[in-house]
N, C-alpha and C positions, 0 to 999 in steps of 0.2 A: 306047675300049672301047665295044662295041655295047651298047645298052640304057640307057646313061647319057647325059644331055644336058648339054653344056657351058653354063654360065651365068656371069655375072659378078655378084657381090654386093659392094657397097661400103657402108661404114659410116664415119661420122665419129666418131672417138674423142674424147670431151670430156676435157679436162685438169681436174684438181682445182684448186680455188682456190689451194691452196698452191703447186702447180707454176706457175700463172700468175704468182703474186706473186714466186716465186723467179726464174723465168726472165725476168720483166719483159715477156713478150709471150705471145700465144696460139699455138696450134698448128693445123695443118691436116693431121693424120694421118688417112689413109684406109685401113683394112684392107679387103682384097678376098678373097672366097672364090670359087673357080671350079671346080666339079665338071664333069667331061666327060659325059657321056651324058645326162656332166658330173661328173666326180668327181675322183679322185686317181690317181696312178700306182700300179700294183700288178703282181703277177706276171701275165703274159699267159696267157690261155687260147686266144689266137688261134693259128692254125696258123702255124708258122715256114716262111717261103718264101724260098729263095735269091733274091737280087736285091732284097730289100726293106731291106737294110742299107746304104743309101747313105751319103754323107758330108756333113759340114757344110762347104759351100764358100763361106761368107760370108753377108752380108746381116744385117739387124737388124729383128726384129719385136718388138713389145711383149709378145707372148704367149710365155711360156717353156714349151717342151716339148722333150723329147729324142727323137732318132731311135729308133724302136722303140716309143715310147709311142703311145697312142691318144687320139683326140679325138672330140668330138661337134661337127660342123660343120652349121650351118643358118642360119636367118635369111632375109632377103629381099635383093633387088637393092640396096636402099638401107640395109640394116641387117644386115650379116653378123654371125653369132655363132659363136664358137669357144670350147670349154671342154675341159679335160682329162677323160678318161673311162677307166675300166678296160677294157683290151682284152678283147673277147669279151662284155662286159656289154651289157645292153639299151640303155644310153646311147651306146655306142661305134658310130660308123659309118665312121671312117677311122683308118688307122695312118700315122704319120709315117715316111716312107721316106728323106727327105733334106732338107737345107736349102740354099738358094741365094741369091745376091745378087739375082737376078731370076727371075720365074716362068718365063721362056723357057729357063732353064737346068735346069729339072726334066726328068727323063728323059721322052722322048716318049710312053711308054705308061703314065705315071702317071695315076691316075683323076681326080685333082683337085689343086688347089693353093690356098693361102691366101697372100695377100701384102698388104703395107701400103705406102702411099705417103705422102709428106710434101711438101706443096706441089706435088703432081703428079709427083714423082720417086719411083720405086719404091725402097724401102729394104731389102726382103728378102722371101723366099718360103719357105713350108713346103710340101714336095712330099708328096702323100698317095695312098695306095691304099685301096680299100674294105677294112675289117677283116673279111676272110673267115674263117669258122670251119667246118671240115668237120663236117657234120651239122647246122649251123645254117642259119637261114633269114633272108633279107633281102627287103625290098620295094625294088626298084630302079626303080620306076615314077614316083617323085616327083622333086622338084628335088634332093633328097639321098637317098642310100640310108638305110634304116632297118631295124634288127634287128626281126624279128617272130617270133611263135610259128609253128611250122611248120603248125599247123592253122588259121591265120588265113585266112578266106575273103574278107576285105574288101580284101586287098592289091591294088594296081593292077597290079603286075608282080612277084609273089612267086616267089622261087627258093629251092631248097634246095641247099646245096653238098654234092656227093657225093664229090668228090675233087679234089686239086690235083696236076696232073702237071707235074713239073719237067723241064727239058730239052726241052720241047715248044713248038710254035708254032701248033698247029692243034687245034680241038675234036675232030677225028678221032682224037686220041690218048686221048680219054676212054673208059674201059672200059665204063661203064654208062650214061652220059648222052650225049644227042645235042646238047645245048646247053651253052654255056659262054662264058667271057670269055678272049680270047687276049691275052697280054702278049708280043708278038713280039720286042721288043728285049731283054727280060730272060729270055725263053724259059721261060715257064710258062703253064699253062692252068688256069683255075678251072672245073671241070665242075659243071654244075647241072641239076637237074630243075625244071621249071616247076610251080608249085603250082596 
């Protein structure tokens, strides 16, 4: 997806003292968040897009989230952070579109993925798209997209979603915008105006 930069974030998840005592050994779990370019589950105000309802094809991550729910993904290269968020809320920046055993199994036009490793072996991945809302605005110029007020003049790369065209693969299909994000494998385009 143009405008978003792919990066790798890793974080070491510390086990509680109880888990260490019960297991009799430590752990080396490493969650990783990789975007390309905080709350609880609730009814989504996010735009429903065909192609975002993938499947759970295995894998295991410590973070529990269902396909269709939203998250706030952030942190740094050495300290990834992921939390549940209400879709369309100020905290939400990604929607879970699928789960996979490995991040390489996420659909190729997914915006991001979060995965965890144990002892250097990938355990599972959560495949993510930006939580687009028609009429809503996002700053896509940082390491992770962030929902903003549409009047925000401090955004690095602020965009307002004008429409989502399904069954399309080119920004040329946008009726009012000349900019957008193309999801060619799943055949939809998120049309945006720059702020």
